[in-house]
Each structure stands twice: as C-alpha cells, then as structure tokens.
C-alpha positions in Angstrom: -18.5 3.4 12.3 -21.0 4.0 15.2 -19.9 6.8 17.5 -20.1 4.5 20.7 -17.6 2.3 18.9 -15.3 4.9 17.9 -14.4 6.0 21.3 -13.7 2.5 22.5 -11.7 1.9 19.3 -9.7 5.0 19.6 -8.7 4.2 23.2 -7.7 0.8 22.6 -5.3 1.7 19.5 -3.8 4.4 21.7 -3.3 2.0 24.4 -1.7 -0.4 22.2 0.8 2.6 20.9 1.5 3.3 24.6 2.4 -0.2 25.2 5.0 -0.2 22.4 5.0 -3.9 21.8 7.3 -5.0 18.9 5.9 -5.2 15.4 5.6 -8.9 15.3 3.6 -8.9 18.5 1.2 -6.2 17.5 0.6 -7.9 14.0 -0.5 -11.1 15.9 -2.3 -9.7 18.7 -3.5 -6.2 18.0 -6.9 -5.5 17.3 -8.7 -8.3 18.9 -8.9 -10.1 22.3 -9.9 -13.5 22.7 -13.6 -14.1 22.6 -15.0 -13.9 26.0 -17.8 -16.8 25.2 -15.7 -19.3 23.3 -12.0 -18.0 24.1 -11.4 -18.2 20.2 -8.0 -16.9 19.7 -8.3 -15.9 16.2 -11.1 -13.2 15.2 -14.2 -15.3 13.8 -15.9 -14.3 10.4 -19.0 -12.5 11.5 -21.0 -13.2 8.3 -23.9 -11.1 9.5 -25.3 -8.1 7.8 -27.3 -6.6 10.8 -27.4 -7.1 14.6 -30.2 -7.3 17.1 -30.8 -4.3 19.1 -31.8 -4.3 22.7 -34.5 -1.7 22.6 -34.2 1.0 20.0 -30.7 2.3 19.7 -29.4 -0.3 22.0 -26.7 -1.6 20.3 -24.4 -4.5 21.3 -20.7 -3.1 21.3 -21.8 -0.3 19.0 -22.9 -2.8 15.8 -26.0 -2.2 13.8 -25.3 -2.9 10.4 -22.1 -4.4 8.6 -21.7 -1.6 6.3 -21.1 0.9 9.1 -19.0 -1.7 11.2 -18.5 -5.4 11.4 -16.5 -7.4 14.1 -14.2 -9.1 11.7 -13.6 -5.9 10.0 -13.0 -4.1 13.2 -10.4 -6.7 14.5 -8.4 -5.9 11.1 -8.6 -2.1 11.3 -7.4 -2.1 14.7 -4.4 -4.5 13.8 -3.7 -2.1 10.6 -3.5 0.9 12.8 -1.0 -0.5 15.3 1.2 -1.8 12.9 1.4 1.6 11.2 1.4 3.3 14.4 -1.6 5.4 13.6 -4.7 6.3 15.3 -7.3 4.7 13.3 -7.4 2.1 10.6 -10.3 1.2 7.9 -10.5 -1.7 5.7 -11.9 -1.3 2.0 -12.8 -3.5 -0.8 -9.7 -2.7 -2.8 -6.8 -0.3 -2.9 -8.4 2.1 -5.4 -11.5 2.2 -3.2 -9.5 3.2 -0.3 -7.8 6.1 -2.6 -11.1 7.1 -3.9 -12.4 7.5 -0.4 -9.2 9.7 0.8 -9.7 11.8 -2.3 -13.3 12.5 -1.7 -13.0 13.0 2.2 -10.0 15.3 2.0 -10.5 17.1 -1.2 -13.3 19.3 -2.8 -14.0 20.5 -6.2 -11.6 23.2 -7.5 -8.9 22.0 -5.0 -5.6 20.5 -6.3 -3.4 17.3 -5.5 0.4 16.5 -6.4 1.0 12.9 -7.6 4.1 11.1 -8.6 5.3 11.5 -12.3 5.7 7.7 -12.1 2.5 6.8 -10.0 0.8 3.3 -10.3 -1.4 3.3 -13.4 -4.4 2.6 -11.4 -3.9 5.9 -9.2 -3.1 8.1 -12.2 -6.4 6.9 -13.8 -8.2 7.6 -10.8 -7.0 11.1 -10.4 -7.2 11.5 -14.3 -10.2 10.2 -15.3 -12.5 10.4 -12.0 -11.4 12.9 -9.6 -10.6 15.3 -12.3 -14.1 14.9 -13.8 -15.3 15.5 -10.4 -13.3 19.0 -10.1 -10.1 18.0 -8.3 -7.2 18.7 -10.2 -3.8 17.1 -10.1 0.1 17.7 -11.2 2.8 15.4 -11.4 6.3 15.5 -9.9 9.1 13.3 -9.0 9.0 12.2 -5.5 12.7 12.2 -5.5 12.8 15.7 -6.1 11.6 17.6 -3.0 11.9 21.0 -4.7 10.0 19.7 -7.7 7.0 18.8 -5.5 7.4 21.9 -3.7 7.2 23.9 -7.1 4.1 21.7 -8.1 2.2 22.9 -5.2 -0.5 25.4 -5.7 -0.7 27.8 -2.7 -4.2 27.7 -1.5 -5.5 25.1 -3.8 -3.2 22.1 -3.1 -4.9 20.0 -0.5 -2.9 16.7 -0.8 0.8 15.9 -1.7 0.2 12.1 -2.8 3.3 9.8 -2.6 4.5 6.5 -3.4 7.7 5.5 -1.9 9.1 3.2 -3.5 7.2 4.0 -6.6 5.5 1.6 -9.0 7.2 0.3 -11.2 10.3 2.5 -11.2 11.1 2.0 -7.4 11.8 5.8 -6.9 12.3 6.9 -3.4 10.7 9.9 -1.8 12.3 11.4 1.4 9.0 11.1 3.5 10.2 13.5 6.3 11.3 16.2 3.8 8.2 15.9 1.7 5.8 16.1 5.0 7.5 19.6 5.8 7.1 20.7 2.3 3.4 19.7 2.5 2.6 21.0 6.0 4.6 24.3 5.2 1.8 24.7 2.1 -1.2 23.8 4.3 -1.3 20.3 2.6 -1.5 16.9 3.9 1.0 14.2 3.1 -0.6 10.8 1.7 1.8 8.0 1.3 1.0 4.7 -0.5 3.0 2.4 1.5 2.1 -0.8 -0.8 5.3 -1.6 -2.0 7.2 -1.0 1.4 4.6 -2.8 3.8 4.1 -1.6 7.2 6.8 -4.0 8.3 9.4 -2.2 6.2 8.3 1.4 6.5 6.0 3.6 8.6 5.3 6.7 7.2 3.1 8.0 10.0 6.2 8.1 12.3 8.1 10.2 9.6 5.6 12.9 9.4 2.7 11.6 7.0 -0.8 12.2 7.7 -2.5 9.6 5.8 -1.0 6.0 4.6 -2.9 4.0 2.1 -2.3 0.3 1.1 -3.5 -2.2 -1.4 -3.7 -5.0 1.1 -4.1 -7.4 -2.0 -0.3 -7.1 -2.0 2.1 -7.7 0.8 -0.4 -7.2 3.7 -2.7 -10.0 2.5 0.2 -11.7 1.0 -1.1 -14.9 -0.8 -2.9 -13.6 -4.1 -6.3 -14.7 -2.7 -8.0 -11.6 -1.6 -8.6 -8.2 -3.0 -8.6 -5.1 -0.4 -7.4 -1.7 0.5 -6.6 0.3 3.8 -6.3 3.7 5.2 -4.6 4.8 8.3 -4.5 8.0 9.5 -2.6 9.7 12.4 -5.1 12.0 14.0 -8.7 11.7 14.9 -10.2 14.5 13.1 -9.0 12.8 9.8 -10.4 9.8 11.2 -13.8 11.3 11.6 -13.8 12.4 7.8 -12.4 9.1 6.6 -15.0 7.2 8.8 -18.0 9.3 7.5 -17.1 8.8 3.7 -16.4 5.1 4.3 -19.7 4.5 5.6 -21.2 7.0 3.2 -19.9 5.6 0.2 -19.8 1.9 1.2 -16.9 0.3 -0.4 -15.8 -1.7 2.7 -14.2 -4.9 3.1 -16.3 -7.9 3.5 -16.1 -10.3 6.5 -14.3 -13.1 4.6 -12.1 -10.7 3.0 -11.1 -8.8 6.3 -10.6 -12.4 7.5 -8.1 -13.2 5.0 -6.2 -9.9 5.2 -5.9 -10.1 9.1 -4.6 -13.7 8.6 -2.0 -12.3 6.1 -0.9 -9.7 8.4 0.0 -12.1 11.3 2.8 -13.6 9.0 3.8 -10.4 7.2 7.3 -10.0 9.3 8.2 -13.4 8.4 7.2 -13.5 4.7 8.9 -9.9 4.1 12.4 -10.9 5.5 12.2 -13.8 2.8 11.2 -11.7 0.3 13.9 -9.3 0.8 16.6 -12.3 1.2 15.4 -13.5 -2.2 15.3 -10.3 -4.1 18.6 -9.3 -2.8 20.0 -12.5 -4.5 18.1 -11.9 -7.7 19.3 -8.5 -7.9 22.9 -9.7 -7.3 22.5 -12.1 -10.5 20.9 -9.6 -12.6 23.4 -6.8 -11.8 26.2 -8.9 -13.0 24.6 -10.0 -16.2 25.6 -8.3 -19.7 21.9 -9.2 -21.0 20.7 -6.6 -18.3 21.3 -3.1 -19.3 19.9 -1.8 -15.8 18.6 -3.1 -12.5 16.4 -0.7 -10.5 16.5 -1.7 -6.8 16.8 0.6 -3.9 19.2 -1.7 -2.2 22.0 -1.0 -4.5 24.5 1.6 -3.8 24.0 2.9 -7.3 20.3 3.7 -6.8 19.8 7.3 -6.6 17.3 6.9 -3.6 19.5 4.2 -1.9 20.8 6.5 1.3 17.1 7.8 2.1 15.5 4.4 1.5 18.3 3.1 4.1 17.3 5.8 6.4 13.4 5.0 6.3 13.3 1.5 5.4 14.0 -1.4 7.5 15.1 -3.3 4.4 14.7 -2.5 0.8 11.6 -4.8 -0.2 10.9 -7.8 -2.6 10.1 -5.6 -6.0 12.7 -5.4 -8.5 12.7 -3.8 -11.9 15.1 -4.2 -14.8 15.7 -3.1 -18.4 17.1 -5.6 -20.9 19.4 -5.3 -23.9 17.2 -5.9 -27.0 14.4 -3.7 -26.3 10.6 -4.3 -26.1 10.7 -7.4 -27.9 13.4 -9.0 -25.5 11.6 -7.8 -22.5 8.3 -9.5 -23.8 10.1 -12.6 -24.6 11.8 -12.5 -21.1 8.4 -12.4 -19.4 6.9 -15.2 -21.6 9.8 -17.5 -21.4 9.8 -17.4 -17.6 8.3 -20.5 -15.7 9.0 -20.5 -11.9 8.0 -16.5 -12.2 4.5 -16.5 -13.4 3.5 -13.9 -15.9 0.7 -12.0 -14.3 -0.4 -8.8 -12.7 -0.4 -7.8 -9.1 2.5 -8.4 -6.6 3.3 -8.9 -3.0 2.3 -12.5 -2.8 4.2 -15.8 -1.8 4.6 -16.8 -5.3 6.9 -15.0 -7.8 5.3 -12.8 -10.6 7.0 -11.2 -13.7 5.1 -8.5 -15.9 5.8 -5.9 -18.5 4.6 -2.9 -17.1 4.3 -0.9 -20.3 1.5 -3.3 -21.7 0.1 -4.7 -18.4 -0.1 -2.7 -15.1 0.7 0.7 -16.7 -0.8 0.6 -20.0 -3.3 3.0 -19.1 -0.4 5.7 -18.9 0.9 5.1 -22.1 1.4 8.3 -24.2 1.3 10.4 -21.2 4.3 11.9 -19.1 3.9 8.8 -17.0 4.8 6.2 -19.7 7.3 3.6 -18.4 10.1 2.6 -20.8 9.2 -0.3 -23.0 12.3 -2.3 -22.2 11.4 -2.5 -18.4 10.6 -5.9 -16.7 9.0 -5.9 -13.3 9.5 -8.7 -10.8 7.7 -9.6 -7.6 10.0 -11.8 -6.2 8.3 -14.6 -3.9 9.5 -16.8 -1.3 10.2 -19.8 -3.3 13.7 -21.2 -3.4 16.0 -18.6 -4.7 18.0 -20.9 -6.5 15.2 -21.8 -8.8 14.4 -18.0 -9.3 17.9 -17.1 -10.4 17.9 -20.3 -12.8 14.5 -19.1 -14.2 15.6 -15.8 -15.1 18.8 -17.2 -16.5 16.7 -19.3 -18.9 14.3 -16.4 -19.7 16.8 -14.1 -20.7 17.9 -16.4 -23.3 
C-alpha cells in the first residue's frame, strides 16, 4: 500500500478503536464512509487495475495500481482491522496465501516456528513442504499444553509460536494469554489462526497475540461463494513488514472477492449466533447417542479446554467433531448417508457440511504425528432448521 495511504488508513483504524463502537456496528460501518460523490452506502467494486495520476506521483487517495491498493480491498481491510481490534488488516487471495506472507515476512532461513500438533493439514503442508525447503524449520506441540509449547521453543531460533484455537479438526483449545507470555518471554511473536472462532467469538489481539490470520473463505465470508484470507496485526512495525510482502508477493484479494468477503462480514454476528445455537443442539443429540463414542466440542463441560474457552470466547462456535462406534467404515458411511449435511470440504458457510478429516482435509498429514483418528467425523453446523439437522444425523448414524 502506498505510504501516503498508510498514514490515513492507520489514523482511521485508530480512531475507530478509540470510539469503542460495538462489534455489530463496526462490522457494518468500519473501513468505509458513504461515497462523497454518489452517497453509495456500500463500498463499490472498483474493477480497475490502474489509476490516473494528477502529474507524476500525484496519486488520488494513494492509489496507483491495484496490487498495491484497491479501494474495495481497502474498505475490507479497514473493517477486518476494526473487528479484530488491530492496527492494520490485509486481505489475501486465500488463507494459505495470508499464512505464507506472514511466514516470509516474519521469519528467515535458519529460524524456527512452533506449530500445533493437530494443525490444519494445509498449514502443516505449508510449513513442512514449502517453508522447510526455504529454510524455516518447525516443531509441533499441543496448544493445550503451555509447558509443551515452551519446551518446543528453541531460544534464539524460534521467531513465531503459531496457534490455532480451536484447532482443526480436534477442537483443542489454547490459552492465548498464557501462550503470548511464553512466546514473548522467548523473544518470539504469537500468531493465532482465528478461523474457527471468527472475530465475533474471539479477539486474540486483545489477549496478547501479535498477529491474527483467517481463511475468510469460512465464517467471515460465510456463504461458500468466495475464497480469501486475512492478516490483522497489532502494531504498525509488523504492519510495515506485512504490507511490503503483500505488495511484493502479490497474492492479494481481487475487488470482487473483497466485496463478497466484506458483505459477509456485515452479517457475521447474526450468523454466528445461529451457528452456535444449532451446534449446541446437535451436540446435545450426539452426546446422548450410544452410536457415538465421543463428542468433541469446547462447550461441553467434559472438554479439557472448556474453562479456557469459556474465558476467551464469547460462545463456543459452530464446529463439532465426533467419533463413531464401528471405526473408519462407519465414519465413512455416516458421511455418505447424510443428506441435509452436504459431504464437502471447507466450513463456516450458511449450509451444514460433513466430512471425514482423515481422508479429506487432513489427508496430507496421514502417517505423521499430526494424523487424525480414522473414526472421526467433522461437522460444520449451518443455520438451517436444527430439527432437520438432528434428524439427518440420526438417519446417517444408521
């Protein structure tokens, strides 16, 4: 983003934070003022790759080329920063593009990262097959075990502690405040993947994290019609590094994608409450069913991370994992018999999805320490009529 725009943008986000508007208000209004010419209340799609200059270097609003900055993307980035209570937001073409930019901006060859021992398969692949070849090493530790994370840190080498909470797909909970202390005491930064919780349910930057990443394909976009990613940072020094690499590497969100994600963000709070309502009733059904051997959901008092989740999350989310009696064959059969739950990868959309992580989203970690149980089924509970969802699961369980 051009330097002239960066200052204006930073002041705008800082002012929005100072105003302390409610989440719902910021999700709808932050990052954009009605167009001064037309009065348009929603950010238009600026489908322009370049911008007329008023003399050499005379940029209008700081815009010169849409890889560097685009007004539709600027609106989304401002809104993302505001709802995460951060200083700067950045929109990318995918969640993995966002993660890759963070890794390259904040680590160098020869340095080290601690990652979750049940990380999302794509994140593990990025570290193990891409960053490792580039020279950035990693170790895995349970995010639920702060001491294990501390033990995995290599003093002088570890630059990032990378956390998912809840994790994908085991819904493990990490104590963000405690992990931030461990990371900072070692001179490292804490990066939190907030995709499963969404900014509505959890704001890691207010708990001590330095960087938040999202796959905005999921809850933020919310309608399974766009692929995107985001990074939000808590201070402007980090923002300068991310901004440089975003522009230099170029994996930015296009204006149409930015428009869709921003549209989704404006209803995030309404959708998340319904996701949570439905998930709680689905969990109650599964937890009482003898065909299910274990239900994994942070909202259950039996979940090892329940107390931490209750402290740092507004509610417990729309993701549910469970294990079935009968092993892998029954788990596959449940996935295939479901009808209202669509058999598909991804999550966080308005529709309910069901998948077998071991053979779908987490196939890339098969045979590693991050391998997930083969009798595990993962649900992304949507916003349909919950009675239909429960009946569908009852039928799918046979």
